[in-house]
N, C-alpha and C positions, 0 to 999 in steps of 0.2 A: 493490314490496318495497324496503325500505331497505337500503343497503349498510352492512355492518359494517366499520368502519375496521380496517385491518391495521397492526399495529405494525411500524415499520421497524427492522430489526436495527441494533444499535449499531455505530458506526464502530470498527474494530479499533484498539487503542491505538497500534500501529505507525504507522498512517496519520495518526491524530490528532496524535500528538506529533512525528512527522517534520515535519508542516506547521507546528506551533507553533515548533519549533526553527529551521526555515528562516526563518520570519517574524522571529524574534528576531535571527537572523544578518543579515538584510537591514536591520534597524534599527541594526546596528552592535554588538550585544551579543556579547561573547566567550563561548565555550563554558564557560570556567572561572567565569563569572558565572551559570550556569544549574544548576538541580537539578530532576530529575524526581521528584516525590513521587507514588508510585503506590499504589493499593489492592493488596492481596495478589492479588486476582483479575486486575487489569490487569497486574501484574508477571508472573504465571504465563502469561497470554495472550501477552504480549510474548516471553517466553522460548520458548514453544511455536510461535510463528508461523513456519511453514515458508516463507512468501513472502519473508522477510527474507534479505538477503545475509549470509554468514558474518561479514563485516567490520562489520555494523551493531551487533552486540552484542559487547562485549569485557569483559575483567575486568582490573582493576589493583589490586594490593594487596588482593585478596579482595572488591573492590567492583565491582558491575556498572555498565557504561557503555552507554548507547544513543546512537549517533552522537557519541560523545565526551562526552556529558553524564552525570554521576553519577546513579544511580538509587537512591532510598531507598524501600523497600517497607514498607507497613503504617503504621498510625497516622493514616491520613487517611480521611475518608468519601468523598471524590471525588478522583480523580487530577488532577494539575495540574503545569504547568511553572512553577517559581518562579525569579524573578530575584533573585540574592543581592545584598545591599546592599554 
């Protein structure tokens, strides 16, 4: 009998983007040179993630920050960490 492949659940946005932000920081990129462009689903998931420390998500002038990186929700097909020019 053939085994049916089981889909692996997606990596939570908090884990994926924490790793991406830390990698950028190791490369010498400053937080003000980064922007998280998230799908609406990823932004909602990040906001509801109970495993995050309270300090991980903050708000400044009405804008959401994740680990100090500005978050822009919506308008993208796939979430990504962008390096500003």
